N, C-alpha and C positions, 0 to 999 in steps of 0.2 A: 413321706411324700418326696418323690424325685422330680427334678425339673429337667427337661430336655434342653440341651444347649441350642441357642439360635444359630443362624448362619454366621459363619466367621467373616469378619470384615477384613479384607486385605488392604494394606496401605498402598497407595499409588504415588508415583512421582510424576510431576508435570515436566515434560521435556519438550523443548523447542529445538527443532532441527533446521531452522531457517539459516541460510548462509547468504553471503553477499551475491553469489552467483544466481540465486533465485530471484532477486529483484533487479539485477543488473540491466536486463533488457527493458524493464519498465522505466528505469531511470534514464536510459539512453533515449527512449521514445519521447519521454516528457521533455528532455533537454532539446530534442529536435523540434518539438512543438513550440517551445519557448523561442528558439532561434528563428524559426519560420515567422512567428508572430512579430518578433523584433525586426526582421528584415522587411516584413510588410509595413510595419510602422515607419521604418526609415524611408521606404519608398513613398508612402503617403506624405511624410514630412517634406520630401523633395518635391512633391506635386502641389505644394502650398496648401495642404489640408491638415494642419497640425491637430485640430480637434478630432478629426476622424482617425488620425494615427493613434492618439492617446486612448480614445474609446475602443478602437479595434484591438490594441494590445491588451488593454485591461479586460475586455470582454473575453478574449481567448484565454487569458490566464485564469480568470474567475470561473469560466465554464470547464476548463480542463482540470482544475484542482480537485473537484469531487470525484472525477474518474480516477485520478491518481490515488487519492486516499482510499477509494473503494478497492482498487487493485492491490494496494499495499496491505490493507486489513484482511482481505480474503486470502492473499498469499500467506500472511502470518497465521491466520486461523487454520489453514490447511497444513501447516507445519507444527502444530501443537498436538502433542500426544500424551495420553495418560498411560504410563508404563507401570505395571505392578512391580513392587519391590521384591527383590530376591529374598527367599527365606533363609535365615542364617542357621 
């Protein structure tokens, strides 16, 4: 009795091609959001509304963080590739 060989399983390497240039724009935009929120907070502090200033800055940071994390993770996942190993 002979057996037929099954499909050959090729080994793969997990390769990440993410570079700093891929996320540089995202970092700059988020830093701009932080600076604008801090400027708005300082303006409200000067207008004798310190509680609104703290709430405003905190709210902007808390609401922008999920978007930043989503942008980072999707960019990272788009740069992960399975590359078949070379046969020796």
